[in-house]
C-alpha positions in Angstrom: 26.4 -25.8 14.7 24.1 -23.1 12.8 26.7 -23.7 9.6 26.1 -27.6 10.0 22.3 -27.3 10.8 22.3 -25.3 7.6 24.3 -27.4 5.2 22.0 -30.1 6.4 18.9 -28.7 5.4 20.0 -28.2 2.0 22.0 -31.5 1.2 20.9 -34.3 3.6 21.6 -37.0 1.4 24.8 -37.6 -1.0 22.1 -37.0 -3.9 20.9 -34.2 -2.5 24.4 -32.7 -2.9 25.2 -34.4 -6.5 21.9 -32.4 -7.8 22.9 -29.1 -6.6 25.1 -26.8 -8.5 28.4 -25.5 -7.4 27.3 -22.0 -7.0 24.4 -23.5 -4.8 26.9 -25.5 -3.1 29.0 -22.2 -2.5 26.4 -20.2 -1.1 25.7 -22.7 1.6 29.0 -22.9 2.6 29.7 -19.0 2.2 31.1 -18.1 5.9 33.2 -21.1 6.3 36.3 -19.9 4.2 38.7 -22.5 1.8 35.9 -22.8 -0.5 38.0 -25.6 -2.2 36.7 -28.1 0.7 33.2 -27.3 -0.8 34.2 -28.0 -4.0 35.5 -31.5 -3.0 32.6 -32.4 -1.1 30.6 -31.5 -4.6 32.8 -33.5 -6.9 33.0 -36.5 -4.2 29.1 -36.9 -4.0 29.1 -36.5 -8.0 31.4 -39.7 -8.1 30.0 -41.5 -5.3 26.7 -41.3 -7.3 27.8 -41.7 -10.6 30.8 -44.6 -9.9 29.4 -46.2 -6.7 25.8 -45.9 -7.0 25.1 -43.4 -4.4 27.1 -45.5 -1.8 30.5 -44.7 0.0 32.5 -47.8 -0.6 34.1 -49.9 1.7 36.9 -50.7 -0.3 40.1 -48.7 0.6 41.6 -48.3 -2.7 38.2 -47.0 -3.7 37.8 -44.6 -1.2 41.3 -43.1 -2.0 39.7 -42.7 -5.8 37.2 -40.3 -4.4 37.9 -36.6 -5.1 39.4 -35.1 -1.6 39.8 -38.5 0.1 43.4 -39.1 1.0 45.3 -42.1 2.8 44.2 -40.1 6.4 40.5 -40.1 5.8 40.3 -43.0 3.7 41.7 -45.0 6.5 39.5 -43.2 9.3 36.0 -43.9 7.2 37.1 -47.4 6.6 38.0 -48.1 10.2 35.2 -46.1 12.1 32.5 -46.5 9.9 33.1 -50.1 8.7 35.2 -51.5 11.3 38.0 -52.7 8.9 41.5 -52.8 10.7 43.1 -49.8 8.3 45.1 -47.5 9.9 44.4 -43.3 10.0 47.9 -42.1 10.5 48.3 -38.2 10.8 51.2 -37.0 9.0 52.6 -35.1 11.9 52.8 -38.6 13.6 55.5 -39.6 11.2 57.2 -36.2 11.1 
């Protein structure tokens, strides 16, 4: 929980995250490992600000266009956040 609180204090909105530098993002992320996730969050925030006026899109195709958001995450966001009828199927289910 301490990492989450530290992250939310530094970046309470997508705009705050997009305004940061990647070095600042990585500094707050430090200790969590797999820094590619921090980079994707940063790039996604910048893309959401630049392409979607700071609003996470509702459209599944637009969600999938955001860096780091694949089929599963797009389906989960769409169905949970927007109550749309889109599946969030984990790849392990198919196997």
